[in-house]
N, C-alpha and C positions, 0 to 999 in steps of 0.2 A: 472741182478740186476741194479737198477738205481743208478747212481753216484751222490752223494750230491755235491752241489756247492753253492756259496754265491755271491750275488750282494752287493758290497761295494761302498758306495757313499762318496764323498770327505768330507762331513760333519760328517762322522763317522757312519752313518746309515747302518745297515746290514739287508739284506733280504735273507732268506734261501730258497733253492729250489733244483731242480734236473736237470742234464744235459740232453739235447737231441740234435740231430744233431752232429756237430763236438765238441769234448770234449777238449777244450784248453782255457787257460786264455786269456782274451781280455780286452782292455781298450778303452774308448772313451767318448763321451758326451751322457748322458742318457736323452732321450726325450720320450714323450708319444704321441700316436696316438689313437684317440677315434673312428675311423672308425669301423664298424661292419663286414666288409668284405674287400676283395681286398689285402690280404697279399702277394700274388705272385707279384702283380704290385708294391706294396710298397717296397718290398725287392729289386726289380730290378730298382727302381727309384734312379738315381745317386745322387739326392739331399740328400739321407740318408748316403752318404759316411762318415765314421768315427763315426757314431752314433750307440748307443745301443738302438734299437727301442723297446719301451714298448707298448704293445697293451692292451687297457683297456677292450675290449670285451672278456669275459671269455673263451669260447671254441674256439680254433684255431687248424687248421689242418684237420677239418672234411671233407673238400672237396678236400684235397690233392693238387697236383701241376699239371698244364697243361704241355703238351710236350714242351721241349725247342727246338723248330723248328724255322727255318728262311726261309723267302722267297728268291727268286732269287736276290732281291735287297739288301739282307742282313738285312732286318728289321725283328725283332722277330714276330712270328705269334701271340703269346698270351701275351708276357711279354713286359717290358718297356725298356730293354737294353739287352746287351749280357750276363750279369752275375748279381749275387747278389752284391749290393754295401753297404748295411747296414753292420756294423761291427759285430752285434749280434742281437738276437731277445729274448725278455723277455716277457713271457706270463703266464697266470694263469693255464688253463686246456688244456693240449695237447691231441688231439684225435689221438691215435696211429693207428686207423683204419679210412680209408677215403672212401667216396662214392660219385662219381660224374662222369657224362658221359665223361668228358674230363680229368680225373685224370690219369696221367702217372706214378706217384710215390707218396710216402708220403712226407710230409714236412720235416720230419727228414732225410729221405734218400737224399733229395735235399741239405739240409744244410751240411750233411756229404760230399757229392760229391764236394761241393764248399768250404769246410773247413770253414764254418761259425758256430760259437757256438750258441747254444740255451739254455735258462734257463726257466724251467717250474715249476709249483707249487708255484709261487710267488703271493702274494696279490698285483696285479698290480694296483688296485684302491688305495691302501695305498701308493704305490710308486707315483702315479699320484697326490694324495693330497699333498704329500710332495713337489713334483716338482712345483705344483701350488703355494705353500706357499713360497718356497725358490728360485724357478727358476730352469731352467735346469742346471745340474751340471755334473762335471766329475764323472765317475764311472768305475768299473771294475768287471768282472765276474771271479771268482776264483774257479775252480773245486777242490774238496777234493783231497789232495795229490799232487797238482801241485805246481810248483815253484811260487815265488812272481812275481808281475808285477806292474810297476809304473802307476800312473794316466797319462792320455794323453788328451790334448786339441786339437781336430781336427781343431778348428777355428784359431789356431795359425799358421797354414800353408796354402798354397794355394791349397785347395781341388779341385777347378775347373781345375787346371793344371793336376791333377791326373786322372780325369774322362773324360776330353775332348778327342776328336779324335786326332790322331797324324798327319794325312794327309788329304788332301781335298778329299771328297767323293761326287759323284753326283748321285742323284736319279731321275728317270723319264726323263732321257736325251732323247730328240727327241720326247717326248710325251707332255710335258707341253708347253703351249703357252706363258707363262711368266717365267722368271728365278728369283728365290729368293736365296739370300745368307742367310744361317742359321748359325749364330755364335753359335758354340757348347760349352756351358758352363757346359754340363752334360745333354744333351737333352733326354727327354723321347721319345720313338719311336712313340707314338701316335701323337705327334706334327708333325712328318714327315708324318705320315699317313694322318692327317688332311689337310696338305698343298698339298700333292699329289692328294688327292681326289678332290681338287678344281682346278685341271688343271695347277699346277705349277711345273716346274722343280726345284729341291732343291739342292743347292750346299752347302754342310756341310763343314765348315772350323774350324780349331782349334781355341781355345779361344783367342790366342794372334796373330792371323793372321791379317795382314793389308788388309782386304777385300775390301778396297776402290779402289784397282787397278783391281778388278774383275767386268767386265760388268754385270749388273743385273738390275732388275726392282723393287727390294725392299729388305729390310733387316729384318730378324727375329732374335731376340735374345732369346735364350732358358733359361730354368730353370737351376739350378745348386746348388751345396752344398757350405757350409762354409760362410766365411766373405767376402762380396763384396769389402771391402777395400784392399784385397790382389790381386785384379784383375786390377791394374792400366793400364796395356798394353791394355786390352779390352776397358777400359774407354777412353783412348786416341784415339783409332781408331774409337769408336762410336762418339766421339766429332767431328772428321773430317767429319763423315757422316752427322752430323747435319747441316753442311754448305750447303748441297744440298737440294733436294726436293723429293727424292725417299721415298716412304712410309716405315715407320719403326714401327714394333710391337715387344713388349717384354713380356715375361711371367716369373713371379717369380723373379729369379735372373736377368732376362732381364729387369724387372721393375726397380730394384735397380741400375743396371749399366747405364741404360738410364737416370735415374734421376741424378746420379752422373756426367754423361757426360754433363748434362744440368746445373750443378752447385750446385745441392742439396747434402745433406748429409744423411747418413743412421745410424741407431742405432740398438742394439741388443734388441730383445723383452725378457721379463722375462722368458717365457717358450714357445714362438712360437705358431704357428697355424698348427696343423697336424690332419686333419680329413676330413670327407666327408660332413660335415653339417655346414660349416661356412656361416652365412648370410651376404651378402654385399648389399649395396644400390648404385645405380647410382646417383652421386651427381647432385643436382638440380632437381631430379625427385622422385617419390614415387615407382619406379621400384626396387624390391628387388629380389635377386637370392640366391639359396643355392649352395655353391661352395665346391670343393675339394681343399685343401691347404696343403702345406708342406714347411714351411720356418721359420727361426729363427730371421730374420732381417726385418726391415721396413724402408720406406722412411719418413724422417722428412718433412712434408708438409710445415712447417714454413720456410724452407730453399729453397723452390721452387722459381725460378726466375719469373720475370713478364710475360714471354712468356709461362709459364706452369701453369696448374691448375689440381686439383685432379679430377679423373674420377670416382673412386669407393671408398667407405668407409666401414670399417667393422662395423657391427651393434652390435657386442658384446663389443668391446673396443675402437671404433672410430679411429683405426689405418688406415693408407692409404692402399688401395687395387688396386691402378692404377692411372696413370696420363695421360694427353694429352697435346699436344702443341696447343696453341690458334690459330695459323695461318698455321701450316704445318701438313701434314698427319702422325703424330707420336702419338701413344698411347700404353698403356701397361695395363696388368692385373697382380696383385700380386698373384692371385689365378690361378687355372689350368682349363682353358676352354676346354682343350682336355680331361680332366676328365676320366682318365683310371687308376684305377677304380674310380667310383664316379658319381655324377649327371651330366647330359648333358645340364643343363639349359643355360650355357653360351657359347656353341660351336658356336653360331651365331657370336662371335667376329672374328672367322676365315673367316666367310662370309664377314664381314665388311672389313677385311684386304684385302681379295681377290678382292672385288669390287673396293677398292681404287687402287689396283695394276693394274687391267684390264682397269680401266677408266682413268688412268693418261695419 
């Protein structure tokens, strides 16, 4: 028998549904994702740490979950990290039976295994309309008969420190012709795959590591969760790197941290960008791309210094989607060019970074 549960938002709104997956009360920031597929990749994206992920596409779970297997290098075969990072999942219609050539289990079984609550039977489009009107807000899922739980703001703590690696990890040692330091703020595994595919050895370091002492040919700053203003140690180390000339590229959180290191400020978006269909334009051109995104903060381009300029702009709300240095080989993307899951329109940015590294 299905156990009833409620989604309670900080404004007093209540949405009723049923438990699936792990049955336990949970609190966090309620956000919405408009992607039509890719829930295994989204759940394992560290950028969702502390968030109750609401999916607007109605049927979820119909293709199950792929095997949780890892290669000899420790990179997940099909997923984006070692575990689920989203605090919970909120959906409309849960498919209790799944069919896919690569399905190893159902979504509910996976959530139970990793002790992640799920809530189904909710009008997720009504939740989304409310969040679009009032902005992302704190919320909690409370199963029937469970004890009370307080609201929790994941942005009030350093989420990057929670999801970053704890020690230095090297991938492709002895195979890559160039060595890249990857500052791990909550990296998706497809970023590592994309760098290795382009002939680079990747040295993954913790978010607060002073990587400037590591001999390398370039710096890559990853995506990650939460408020970039909680990551001052990373900003200070990136600022040191700006004094050199090694190529630097940042994705998502990496865009925000590089901007802060360059003197700019960031701000919280009303409800963020979380989807596979965000249109962006390369500034100064008519080139537009469909992108995968997952972020709740943006760079304030009005605060960029004279040496920096916007590289991409969001076509929906004119927010910043990337910056570049006017004289040095530094550039970023607020969206996800590694796009896993999502469109592959912008993976060429990895080619541009690799070309800069190999030609320096």
